[in-house]
Steps between C-alpha positions, in 0.01 A plus 500: 500500500674286245820632351553453132777270385776663295390546140545750224183697571188539709167617369281769651144424617239764580271401787161609622504779765649375829504143365878458464523236779197312362650491150840395643342214697292371209785528248729311740236227544495460122876446491618844394802650673405858594650793682310777677739763640367641827588791721460504878305800626345615827131588488255622759145394433235486765741454787869438564781534250542182295772375269367387165651373175375679190583429135783716374329526160126516562302270268808336348692179553757305300479145367783280373388301199838399358545199728143366481313281255256784440731637231336841489146362484312806629150348498518323838666798668230747399227280652668475841324675788643845573663541158371770266736447208855459385663832424578539130642762271326431171540125442801469727465396863671733745826329593725594792861390523522244784818667632295810578261297716788317670638841604174563688527173685 
């Protein structure tokens, strides 16, 4: 999991169901710095108790666009495997203060 570099803000991406790791992998391969907060849980499925890592925010991950050449070009991001869309409020992309994400790390 790549950690975002310090910047002013991170943008919120909505993923396909249970595709957060796939979207994270493909975004990282395309040069985007992403963050997927995960929570360690114990699950029992068809046998012994196992420790698994699950996304803290199901179907969401964060991408840092301020330090890339992409300069808020949403087109390539929306076509990446596992990504449904960028979260928006009207015409504004959902932006999260990077200090909030750094507190999670």
